[in-house]
N, C-alpha and C positions, 0 to 999 in steps of 0.2 A: 503494499502500500506506498502508496507519495507521499510525505510531508506539504502540508500543505504550504508556504508562504506568503506573504504580503508582500506585495508587487512595490520593488523598489522607489516607482515614482509616485505611489499614491503617499510613505510614508517621507518625501523632500516635503508633497505639498501640506500634510500637515505640522511638517517642521518650520513650511515660513508660513501656515497660515496660525500658527501659533506666534511664528517670530513679531507681528505685524501686530497680533494682537497687546502683547506684551510692551512691545514698542510703543503704541497708543495711551497705556494705561499706566505705565512706570516713567512715562517723558514727565520734565520738570514740569510742561506747561500742559498738562492730560484732564487737570481739570477746571480750565478754561478753554479747551477746544472742542467745538460741538457745532451740527448741519445745520443749525438756522442761525437765524437773522435777529437771536437774541445771545448768542455766545462769543464774548471777546475773542477767538480763535477764529475765525468759519470756516471749516473744510469743506472740502466740495471734490470730488469722484466723478468729474464729469467725463472727461477722457479718460476714462475706464474704458468705456468702450466701441471710441470713436476714436477718428483721429485728430489731431491737434498738437498749437504748443503755448497755446491761452487759453485759457478759463474765465469764463463775464460775471461778474458780484454784478449783485442788484444792491445799491447802497438806501437804506431808508433809513428818512430823518422824522422824528418824534413829533406829532402835531399837536397845534399848538392855536386852532382855532376853536371859538367859543361854541357852544351849541347854540343846533336850532332848537328852539324851542316853539310849545305850546300850536297855533294852526300855521308858524312863521313855514314858508315852500322849500322847503331844503333840496328839491335838483337845484340845480344852478347854481348853486352855491355850496357845492363841495371845496373839502379841502381840499389844493393843491401838494400831494405826498412831495414834492421837490425830491423825486427819487432819481438818483442817479447811478452809472454802475461801473466798475473797475475791473480793469483785466489783473489778471497774474499771471504770467510766465512758466511754464515748468524748462526742468532740465534734468536730464541721467547725472544722479550721482551714486558714487560706488568708492566700495573701499572691500578691502580682503588679507588673509591672510594664506603662509605656504609651509605644509610639516612635511618632513621628511620619513620616509615609511620605519625606518628607526625607532621616530619617534611614536607614529602607531601602534609597532609593537608594542612600546613599554607604556601606555597609554591606554586603560583598561575604559575608555567611553569613545566612541566616535569622534572623528575629524569635523563633524560638524556640529557635536554639543561639546568638544572642544573650545569650537571655535563664537559660539551660539553669544554666551555671555561677553565675548569685549567685542565682537558685531557691533552686539545688541547697543552696547555703550556705545561706543562708536554713532550708530548712527542717532542715540538720541544726542548728543552731543552735538550730530552738526544740525540735527535739530534745530536746538536751543538757540545754539550759535545761525541762524539765518532769521530766528524771530528777534532776537538781540539787537540782528545786524538792520531789519527793520523796522524797528522801533524808535532806532537812533538815526534813521535813513533821511537824508534832505530830498525831497523829491525823484525817490528812486534811486540814490544816491549812495553809495555806502559813507558813512559820515568819517571813515578815513579818507576813502579820494574824494570827497567833495569840496570843489574851492571856496577861496571867501564867495565870491560870488555867487555859488549856490547856494550856500548858505544863508545869506544874504537873503537869494528873491525868497528862499525858505521860509526865513521871517517873516519880512514883508507882507506873507500870504496869510503869514499863521499870527500876528501878532496876540490874537484871539486864542489861541490854543499854548503858547507858551508861558512858563512862570519863571521866572529870574526871581531868584530869594533875594536879591537886594534893591530890588525893585525897578529893576531897567525898563523900560517902554517902549526903549528906540525897535532900527528897525538893520542893526550893523552887530553881527553874529558875533564877531571877535568882541566888542566894545562891552558887550553884554555880560560874558562872559570876565573879562578882565575886571568886570567890578564887583566881582564876588571877593568875598574875603571869609579868614575860618573864623573871624572875633562874631562877625553877626548873622554868616550867612549860610551855617551850617540847616538841614531839616531836621525841623520844630512841626509840634501839632498844630499850632499856627495855620503855617507852611501846606498841612495838607488842607485841612478847611479847605483858604485862599483857592489850592488847585480843584475844590471839586466846586468853589462856587464860579468859579471859571467856567467851568464842565458844565451847570447848570443853568447859571443865568447870563453871563455875559460872553459864554462861545456865541458864535452866528454862521453857522444853526446850532443850536445844542447837542452835547453828546449825550448818547442818552446809556444810563445804568443797566448794571445785569439783575437778571431777579432771579431767586433762590429758591428751587425746585424743596427745598426743605420747611420751608420759614416765609414763604411768599413778599422778602422782604427784599428793597433795590439796596444794593452794594456795586460801587464802582471797586476797581484794582487798580493796586500801586504797583509794581514794580523795583526795586531800590536797589543802586550799586549797596553792595553789602559795607564798605564803608558809609556809606550815606545813612544805611539801616543800623549801624551801630552808632553815628554822631541824635539820631533819633531816640534814641533808650539810652543816651548819657544825659540826655536833656535835666539841666535842671529843672527839681519842681517840676515834675514831665506829669501832666494830666494823665497820658496814656498809662502806664502805670496802672494806677488805681483803676481805670474804666477796665483794664484786664481782667482785673478780678472778678467783675462785673459784668464779662461777658464769657467767661469762660463757659457754661452751659448754651451760650447761642450758638459758639463756639464748634461743640461736640457732632459726632454727627452729621456735621456740615461736609459735603464735597466738594465745597468752593477752601474749606480751611485746611492747609497743612499743619505739621507739628513745625511750631518757632515763626508762622505767623504774630500778627499785631490786630487791632480792630478799632478803629476809630473814628467819628462822627459818619458810619458806613461807609467806609470807607477800611478795606481787607488791604493790608501792609505783607507782601512777601520778599524775602531777600534773596538774591539772584545773584549768588555768588558770584555764575558764567558771564555777570556783567564787568564785572570788572579786569577776567582777561582779553576780552571783547573790542572795552573801549578804555581801558583805564589807560593804554600807553598813548590813543590819540587828544587824550582827554588830560594829559597831562600837563602843567604849569602853563593853563590857560587862564589861571583864576588870577588876581588880585596881584599886582609887578610882576607877571611873568614865572610866580615860586608855586602858586598857588594850586592843587590839583581841583579839578572840576570832577563831580558824579552825579550822575543822573538819576533821575525819578520819573517812572513815567503809568500816569493816572490812565487807562484803561477802560471805557466804555464799550458795549456791544459794537462788534465790527469794527473793531482795531485794526486786524490782520487777517488777512485772507491765506489760505494754505489749499491750492491748489493737487491734487494726483492724480498722474497716466496713468501710474504702474507703481503698485504698492510692491515696501521692499519682498525681495523675492534671490534667493540661493541658489550658485551656479557652482560645479565644481569642475578643474580642469587638473589633466596630468602634466607633469613635466617630468623633465633630467630621465629621457626615455625607464617613464613610471614610478621612480626610485620615490618623487614629489607628490604632495598632491593640494593642491589649495581650492579655498572655500571662499568666495563671494556674495556679496550680497550689491543690491542695486536697487535705485526706487525712480521713477520720473516724475517730480516734482518741486513745487516753488514756491516759498514763500513770499509777504509782499504787505509791508503797511498799507491800509485801505486808504485812498484817500478820493477827495471828488475836486474837481472844477467845475468850470464854465463854460459856454462854447458847444459849439453845433457838435463837437468828441469828446466832453467834457474833461477837456485836456491844462484848460488855458487858468491860471489861478489857481493851484491846487491849495487846499486844504485836506491838513489832516480829518478822516472819517471820525474816529474814534479814541483821539490821544490825546493828552497833553502831556508837554513836554516839560519838568523843571529842570532847571538846571542850580547848584550848590555845591559851595567852597567843603572839601574835605582834607584830611592828612593819610596818607599810612601809619 
């Protein structure tokens, strides 16, 4: 009687499926990713079943018109949703490892299992890096690569969406950063309230918060450079510390919260260590007197970031050196961008960040 064996192709398919599931649930921004317009990071897989190099996102603004009451006619008085569109371009991204036959002989687990953890960690870090670069980008250009002209043009169109701790209100980006000093311009609870006020009141159009499925409350998420987060916790007589004691129950069993998060005034404050790795060098010594380091904090509402997938993470094996070495790689076709809306027929003039308030603060290493 012949033994039944699981087809190798099915085993690989199951491995890939589990890999992608873990990638989605374990990455740093997992709790903020979702398929609908109410998510901070909106994910679309429109290109999974058709060709193309970009995915179109519909940007939905908050309605503000007063209700039509009584016998008044609604027809002809409907509110313009002022919806816009934004395209996210995808690209192929991959990495791999190679293992010699002798090492496989010594190993008690398969090549795929041996490589799974390091490749999964790399794929999650790749996504986190793209999200951070997107948050800090200036009109689609990474902060480190954006010229002063591009940064100034972005600031000019986003003055209602940028917060300098010093109170700078001009349109010269470098001048705004140069005002930040470590005496007065570190992140405080008052700054968080001011950024939230910008999002809800002075931003035009306003930025929509997200709603928690657990308690129905509305929140913004504030992603912080670790140094900025540290300065907030060290604020003298910080009201956040007392508020934290009173909000522990609210944070329990809520998927939006993770260990170490803080809550203040309807804003969930998250420390993002990778933000220093990605932005620490480009923002170094841009503050007061050319010696003060700048740290970012991004207050995000609905549809702040768009993530488009044309191909989920998939594994590929190959042999080398006359069969002595085998490699396993993972690859995906996806793209991540900060959502922006513009004016004009193509929605590309005078671009504004759709769901982000960018905050600049002085800090130290």
